[in-house]
C-alpha positions as CSV (number, residue, x, y, z in Angstrom):
1,M,181.8,3.6,70.3
2,T,179.7,6.5,69.1
3,V,179.6,8.1,65.6
4,L,178.8,11.7,64.6
5,L,177.4,11.9,61.1
6,L,177.7,15.0,59.0
7,R,176.0,16.0,55.7
8,L,178.4,17.9,53.6
9,A,176.6,19.6,50.7
10,G,176.8,23.0,48.9
11,P,177.1,24.6,45.5
12,L,180.9,24.3,45.7
13,Q,183.4,22.2,47.7
14,S,187.1,22.0,47.6
15,W,189.2,19.4,49.6
16,G,192.8,20.0,48.8
17,A,195.4,17.5,50.0
18,D,198.4,18.0,47.7
19,S,198.0,21.6,46.3
20,R,201.2,23.2,45.3
21,F,202.0,26.8,44.2
22,Q,199.6,28.0,41.5
23,T,197.6,24.8,41.3
24,R,195.0,24.3,44.0
25,S,193.5,20.8,43.4
26,T,190.6,19.0,45.1
27,R,190.1,15.4,46.0
28,R,186.9,13.7,44.9
29,E,185.8,13.3,48.5
30,P,186.3,15.3,51.8
31,T,189.7,15.0,53.5
32,K,190.2,14.2,57.1
33,S,192.1,17.5,57.6
34,G,189.2,19.5,56.1
35,V,186.5,17.9,58.2
36,L,188.6,18.1,61.4
37,G,189.2,21.8,60.5
38,L,185.4,22.2,60.2
39,L,184.9,20.7,63.6
40,A,187.6,22.8,65.1
41,A,186.0,26.0,63.7
42,A,182.6,24.9,65.1
43,K,184.2,24.6,68.6
44,G,186.0,28.0,68.3
45,I,189.5,26.4,68.2
46,R,192.0,28.8,66.7
47,R,194.7,27.7,64.2
48,T,197.4,28.0,66.8
49,D,195.5,25.9,69.4
50,S,196.0,22.2,70.1
51,I,193.8,19.7,68.3
52,E,195.0,16.6,70.1
53,D,191.4,15.6,71.1
54,L,190.3,15.7,67.4
55,L,193.2,13.5,66.3
56,T,191.8,10.6,68.3
57,L,188.8,10.4,66.0
58,R,188.4,7.8,63.3
59,F,187.2,9.3,60.0
60,G,185.2,8.0,57.1
61,V,183.1,9.4,54.2
62,R,180.4,8.1,51.8
63,T,179.9,9.7,48.4
64,D,176.1,10.2,47.9
65,Q,176.5,12.5,44.9
66,P,179.9,12.8,43.3
67,G,179.4,16.2,41.7
68,T,181.4,17.7,38.8
69,V,185.0,19.0,38.9
70,L,185.2,22.7,37.9
71,R,188.3,24.7,37.1
72,D,188.6,28.3,38.1
73,F,191.4,30.1,36.2
74,Q,192.3,33.2,38.1
75,T,194.4,36.3,37.3
76,A,195.3,39.0,39.8
77,H,197.2,42.3,40.0
78,D,199.2,43.6,43.0
79,W,197.7,47.0,43.6
80,A,199.5,47.3,46.9
81,H,202.8,47.6,45.1
82,P,202.4,49.6,41.9
83,D,205.3,50.2,39.6
84,K,206.8,53.5,38.6
85,K,204.0,54.2,36.1
86,G,201.3,53.5,38.7
87,D,200.3,50.2,37.2
88,A,199.8,47.1,39.3
89,P,202.1,44.3,38.3
90,A,200.5,41.0,37.4
91,M,200.5,38.2,39.9
92,P,201.2,34.6,39.0
93,L,198.3,32.9,37.2
94,S,196.5,30.2,39.3
95,N,194.1,27.3,38.7
96,R,191.7,26.4,41.4
97,Y,189.6,23.3,41.3
98,Y,186.2,22.7,42.9
99,L,183.4,20.0,43.2
100,S,180.1,21.4,42.0
101,D,176.7,20.0,43.4
102,A,178.4,17.2,45.4
103,V,176.9,15.6,48.5
104,F,178.8,13.5,51.1
105,I,178.0,11.8,54.4
106,A,181.1,12.0,56.6
107,G,181.4,10.3,60.0
108,V,183.8,10.6,63.0
109,E,184.0,7.8,65.6
110,G,185.1,8.4,69.1
111,G,184.0,8.8,72.7
112,R,180.5,9.9,73.4
113,D,181.4,12.9,75.5
114,L,183.7,14.4,72.9
115,L,181.2,13.8,70.1
116,E,178.3,15.2,72.0
117,G,180.3,18.4,72.4
118,L,181.1,18.5,68.7
119,D,177.5,17.9,67.8
120,G,176.4,20.8,69.9
121,A,179.2,23.0,68.4
122,I,178.2,22.1,64.8
123,R,174.6,23.2,65.5
124,D,175.8,26.5,67.1
125,P,179.3,27.2,65.7
126,Q,181.7,29.7,67.0
127,F,183.3,30.4,63.6
128,P,181.8,30.2,60.1
129,L,181.8,26.7,58.6
130,Y,182.9,26.0,55.1
131,L,183.6,23.0,52.9
132,G,187.4,23.0,52.4
133,R,187.8,26.7,51.5
134,R,186.3,29.9,52.8
135,S,184.6,30.5,49.4
136,C,182.6,27.2,49.9
137,P,179.9,27.7,52.5
138,A,177.9,24.6,53.6
139,E,174.2,24.2,52.6
140,G,171.5,23.2,55.0
141,Q,171.8,21.3,58.2
142,I,175.3,19.7,58.7
143,S,174.9,17.5,61.7
144,L,172.8,14.3,61.3
145,G,173.2,13.5,65.0
146,L,174.9,10.7,67.0
147,V,174.7,7.0,66.3
148,D,175.8,4.2,68.6
149,G,178.0,1.6,67.0
150,D,181.0,1.5,64.7
151,L,181.8,3.9,61.9
152,I,181.4,1.6,58.9
153,S,178.0,0.4,60.0
154,A,176.9,4.0,60.6
155,L,178.0,5.1,57.1
156,K,176.3,2.1,55.5
157,D,173.0,2.5,57.4
158,A,172.6,6.3,56.9
159,P,169.9,7.3,54.5
160,W,170.9,8.3,51.0
161,H,171.0,12.1,50.6
162,A,171.4,12.6,46.8
163,S,169.3,15.3,45.2
164,L,166.0,14.3,43.4
165,W,167.4,15.2,40.0
166,Q,170.4,13.0,40.6
167,R,168.2,10.1,41.8
168,R,166.1,10.3,38.7
169,R,169.2,9.8,36.5
170,L,170.2,6.6,38.2
171,P,168.9,3.0,38.2
172,R,166.7,1.6,41.0
173,S,169.7,0.3,42.9
174,V,172.9,2.3,43.4
175,D,176.3,1.5,44.9
176,L,177.8,4.3,47.1
177,P,181.6,4.3,47.6
178,I,183.0,4.6,51.1
179,A,186.5,5.7,52.1
180,I,187.5,5.1,55.7
181,D,190.5,5.1,58.0
182,A,192.1,1.7,58.0
183,E,192.1,-0.3,61.2
184,S,195.4,-1.6,62.7
185,G,196.8,-4.2,60.4
186,Q,194.6,-3.3,57.4
187,L,196.3,-2.4,54.1
188,G,195.1,0.6,52.2
189,D,196.1,3.7,50.2
190,T,198.2,6.3,52.1
191,V,197.0,9.9,52.1
192,R,198.8,12.8,53.8
193,D,195.9,14.7,55.3
194,V,196.1,14.2,59.1
195,P,196.4,17.8,60.5
196,I,199.1,17.7,63.2
197,S,199.0,21.5,63.3
198,F,196.8,24.2,61.6
199,D,199.3,26.9,62.7
200,P,199.9,29.0,59.5
201,T,203.5,29.5,60.4
202,R,204.2,25.7,60.7
203,R,201.4,23.7,59.2
204,Q,202.1,20.0,59.6
205,Y,200.2,17.0,58.1
206,G,200.8,13.3,58.8
207,W,199.9,10.2,56.8
208,R,196.9,7.9,57.2
209,S,195.9,4.6,55.6
210,V,192.6,4.5,53.8
211,T,190.5,1.5,52.8
212,T,187.4,1.4,50.6
213,D,184.0,-0.2,50.7
214,R,180.6,0.1,49.1
215,V,177.0,0.0,50.1
216,S,173.9,-0.6,47.9
217,K,170.9,1.6,48.4
218,P,167.4,1.3,46.8
219,N,166.4,4.1,44.5
220,P,162.6,4.3,44.1
221,D,163.0,7.4,41.9
222,G,165.3,5.7,39.5
223,D,164.7,4.2,36.1
224,D,166.3,0.9,34.8
225,T,165.2,1.6,31.2
226,P,168.4,1.8,29.0
227,D,169.1,5.2,27.5
228,W,169.7,4.0,24.0
229,F,170.0,7.5,22.6
230,A,172.8,8.3,25.0
231,A,174.5,4.9,24.2
232,L,174.5,5.8,20.5
233,G,176.3,9.1,21.2
234,G,173.2,11.4,21.4
235,V,173.1,14.5,23.5
């Protein structure tokens, strides 16, 4: 098999899997539906088009820099439908959640021909690429290229992409969590983020089983000296 690796980094990311009404949450790592949506946008696939070829891909993601969860409290007024006095009625309040300064390495495993086409599309996309929401553009190069082999090995072997300021805050060896589609017969957590259809008139999502793993990476920029001031409650 072949694996396409993607670096997902930017000032803000938001990967919703269970958002409802006025609360738009984010998972702590990219969703399969979000990454397949990014690949579909790169290829110029419209929301009403079939994505059957993308659904054959096995998905996994490694958290290189977890980032910080931010809440954006939004208010709005409906100026398109003013009341009798000419004032805009207030719209429902909403809470939207984002990941700030996060970095992930995502991978999709499949046939080489399909992945070569996706790699080329990511490097020259037909539609703008964003990290979960349109307000979250990607930063820097997304594609890390193709790797021969299986998905878990590709995710474990890929270089660590955390920012220098993050590496300096961590010890000389770090454990990076990995979430990956479970293989047949494996037990795992179930997540409803398989995009059967992106059609806005009939969005459909299926369930997938996710297992977890970890990989240790050396951190030559780290410091194993205990931070006694922080341990004592200092700022």
